[in-house]
C-alpha positions as CSV (number, residue, x, y, z in Angstrom):
1,M,15.0,-12.6,0.7
2,S,13.1,-9.4,-0.4
3,D,14.6,-6.0,0.5
4,L,11.0,-4.9,1.2
5,V,9.9,-4.6,4.8
6,L,6.4,-3.6,3.9
7,K,4.2,-4.0,0.9
8,L,0.6,-2.9,0.6
9,S,-1.4,-3.9,-2.4
10,G,-4.9,-2.6,-3.0
11,L,-5.5,-1.9,0.7
12,E,-9.1,-0.8,1.5
13,R,-10.9,0.0,4.7
14,E,-14.5,0.9,5.0
15,F,-16.8,1.5,7.9
16,K,-20.6,1.3,8.3
17,Q,-22.2,4.4,9.7
18,G,-25.9,4.7,10.1
19,G,-26.7,2.5,7.1
20,E,-24.1,4.2,4.9
21,T,-20.6,3.0,4.0
22,L,-17.7,5.3,4.6
23,K,-14.6,4.4,2.6
24,V,-11.5,5.7,4.4
25,L,-8.8,3.8,2.5
26,K,-9.3,3.3,-1.3
27,G,-6.8,0.9,-2.8
28,I,-3.6,1.9,-1.1
29,D,-0.3,0.6,-2.7
30,L,2.9,1.3,-0.8
31,E,6.4,-0.3,-0.5
32,I,9.0,0.5,2.1
33,G,12.5,-0.9,1.8
34,K,14.8,-2.0,4.6
35,G,16.4,1.0,6.3
36,E,14.0,3.5,4.6
37,I,12.3,6.3,6.6
38,V,9.1,7.4,5.0
39,A,7.0,10.4,6.0
40,L,3.2,10.1,5.8
41,V,1.5,13.4,5.5
42,G,-2.1,14.5,5.0
43,Q,-4.8,16.7,6.5
44,S,-6.5,15.7,9.7
45,G,-9.2,13.1,9.0
46,A,-7.4,11.9,5.8
47,G,-7.0,8.4,7.3
48,K,-3.4,8.4,8.4
49,S,-4.2,6.8,11.8
50,T,-6.4,4.2,10.1
51,L,-3.6,3.3,7.7
52,L,-1.2,2.9,10.5
53,H,-3.7,0.7,12.4
54,Q,-3.9,-1.5,9.4
55,I,-0.2,-1.8,9.0
56,G,0.2,-2.3,12.7
57,L,-2.2,-5.3,12.5
58,L,-4.5,-3.7,15.0
59,D,-7.4,-4.0,12.5
60,R,-8.2,-6.0,9.5
61,P,-8.6,-4.5,6.0
62,S,-11.8,-4.6,4.0
63,A,-9.8,-5.7,0.9
64,G,-6.2,-5.9,-0.3
65,T,-3.1,-7.3,1.3
66,I,-0.4,-6.3,3.9
67,E,2.9,-8.1,3.6
68,I,5.5,-7.6,6.3
69,E,8.9,-9.1,5.3
70,G,7.2,-11.1,2.6
71,Q,4.5,-12.6,4.9
72,D,0.9,-12.0,3.9
73,T,-0.6,-11.0,7.2
74,T,-4.2,-11.0,5.8
75,K,-3.9,-14.9,5.8
76,M,-2.8,-15.0,9.4
77,N,-5.0,-15.9,12.4
78,D,-5.2,-13.5,15.4
79,K,-2.5,-15.4,17.3
80,Q,-0.1,-15.2,14.4
81,R,-0.8,-11.5,13.9
82,T,-0.2,-10.8,17.6
83,I,3.2,-12.6,17.5
84,L,4.3,-10.8,14.4
85,R,3.1,-7.4,15.9
86,R,5.2,-8.0,19.0
87,T,8.4,-9.0,17.2
88,A,8.4,-7.2,13.8
89,L,6.7,-3.9,14.7
90,G,7.4,-1.0,17.0
91,F,4.9,1.7,17.8
92,V,5.3,5.4,18.8
93,Y,2.2,7.5,19.4
94,Q,1.5,11.2,19.9
95,F,1.1,10.5,23.6
96,H,3.7,8.4,25.2
97,Y,1.4,5.8,27.0
98,L,4.1,4.9,29.5
99,Q,3.1,2.8,32.5
100,P,3.0,5.4,35.3
101,D,3.9,3.0,38.1
102,F,7.1,1.8,36.5
103,S,10.4,3.5,35.9
104,A,11.7,4.4,32.5
105,R,13.9,1.4,32.5
106,E,11.1,-0.9,33.6
107,N,8.9,0.5,30.8
108,I,11.4,-0.8,28.3
109,V,12.1,-4.1,30.1
110,I,8.5,-5.3,30.4
111,P,7.7,-5.5,26.6
112,Q,10.8,-7.7,26.2
113,M,9.9,-10.0,29.0
114,I,6.4,-10.4,27.5
115,T,8.0,-12.0,24.5
116,G,10.0,-14.4,26.7
117,R,13.3,-12.5,26.8
118,D,15.5,-13.1,29.9
119,K,15.1,-10.3,32.6
120,K,18.9,-9.7,32.7
121,L,19.2,-9.4,28.9
122,S,16.1,-7.2,28.9
123,G,17.7,-4.9,31.4
124,E,20.9,-4.7,29.4
125,R,18.9,-3.8,26.3
126,A,17.0,-1.2,28.1
127,D,20.1,0.4,29.5
128,K,21.6,0.5,26.0
129,L,18.6,2.2,24.5
130,L,18.3,4.7,27.3
131,G,21.9,5.6,26.8
132,A,21.4,6.0,23.1
133,M,18.5,8.4,23.8
134,G,20.5,10.4,26.3
135,L,18.5,9.2,29.3
136,A,21.0,7.0,31.1
137,D,20.7,9.2,34.2
138,R,16.9,9.1,34.1
139,A,16.5,5.3,34.1
140,A,15.1,5.0,37.6
141,H,12.6,7.9,37.2
142,R,8.9,7.3,36.8
143,P,7.1,9.1,33.9
144,A,5.7,11.8,36.1
145,R,9.2,12.9,36.9
146,L,10.2,13.2,33.3
147,S,9.7,16.1,30.9
148,G,7.4,15.7,27.9
149,G,10.4,15.2,25.6
150,E,12.0,12.7,27.9
151,Q,8.8,10.7,28.1
152,Q,8.6,10.5,24.4
153,R,12.2,9.4,24.1
154,V,11.5,6.6,26.6
155,A,8.5,5.7,24.4
156,I,10.8,5.5,21.3
157,A,13.3,3.3,23.3
158,R,10.4,1.1,24.2
159,A,9.3,0.8,20.6
160,L,12.8,-0.4,19.7
161,A,13.1,-2.8,22.7
162,N,12.2,-6.0,20.7
163,K,14.4,-5.1,17.7
164,P,11.5,-4.5,15.3
165,H,11.9,-4.4,11.5
166,L,9.5,-1.5,11.1
167,I,8.7,1.5,13.4
168,L,5.2,3.0,13.0
169,A,4.9,6.5,14.5
170,D,1.7,8.5,14.6
171,E,2.5,12.2,15.1
172,P,5.3,11.3,17.6
173,T,6.3,15.0,18.2
174,G,2.7,16.4,18.0
175,N,2.5,17.2,21.8
176,L,5.9,18.9,22.0
177,D,7.1,22.4,21.6
178,P,9.1,23.0,18.3
179,E,12.5,22.9,19.9
180,T,11.8,19.7,21.8
181,A,10.1,18.2,18.8
182,D,13.1,18.8,16.7
183,L,15.4,17.2,19.3
184,V,13.2,14.1,19.7
185,F,12.7,13.7,16.0
186,S,16.5,14.0,15.4
187,M,17.1,11.3,18.0
188,L,14.4,9.0,16.5
189,V,15.9,9.3,13.0
190,K,19.5,8.8,14.4
191,I,18.7,5.6,16.2
192,V,16.6,4.2,13.4
193,R,19.4,4.9,10.9
194,K,22.0,3.4,13.3
195,T,20.0,0.2,13.7
196,G,19.1,-0.1,10.0
197,I,15.4,-0.6,10.6
198,S,12.6,1.1,8.6
199,A,10.1,3.7,9.7
200,L,6.8,5.1,8.6
201,I,6.1,8.4,10.4
202,A,2.9,10.3,10.2
203,T,3.4,14.0,10.8
204,H,1.8,17.4,10.1
205,N,5.3,19.0,10.3
206,L,6.5,19.4,6.8
207,E,9.9,20.5,8.0
208,L,10.4,17.2,9.7
209,A,8.9,15.3,6.8
210,D,11.5,16.9,4.4
211,K,14.3,15.3,6.6
212,M,13.1,11.8,5.7
213,D,14.0,9.7,2.7
214,R,10.6,10.0,1.0
215,I,7.2,11.7,1.5
216,V,3.9,10.1,0.6
217,E,0.6,12.0,1.0
218,L,-2.7,10.5,1.9
219,R,-5.6,12.4,0.3
220,D,-9.2,11.3,-0.1
221,G,-8.3,7.8,0.8
222,T,-5.5,7.3,-1.7
223,L,-1.7,7.8,-1.6
224,L,-0.1,10.4,-3.8
């Protein structure tokens, strides 16, 4: 089995706007190995979110291939892509997107049950992740009763709930103050390293980027 979790080859994405073609991604090549944490940097509008959407199987490329653990996702139908997205990928966004009517624990249990996992085992997994994120005593709290940093830590735990092979994070600390951002990022890296999964993290914070294994820059639709 390959040691690569992700392989992009000649990835392109273009959009039609008012009769014109806007090329956002122009032949992206990227490989991420198992257990590797890679920073994705670039100016606003460079296409970082578009690239993460492609890798996250939320959109289809105009050209090129996306391989996740050796599987060419561009040859999959929508159902196959959805199953792979649920089981192999975890997502962390700038905003936490927690379900407001459910507790922190329930927000981590629900994604597991959607994939068919037993409720009891889902709860045990949620408790373990909340403990690892330093939130064991906040499990019963709804998002409105959590601080911004706590909400984002729950979001990270939720992303890890189904034991993904790759975490995709889009400015995961962008809404937090510097001190809280550093804490949340440190906990994200710690738990990713402990579980041995891979991560691609888009960030404007070069200090945080320097703490990752490798930095790639998206500029004018290409990776440097």
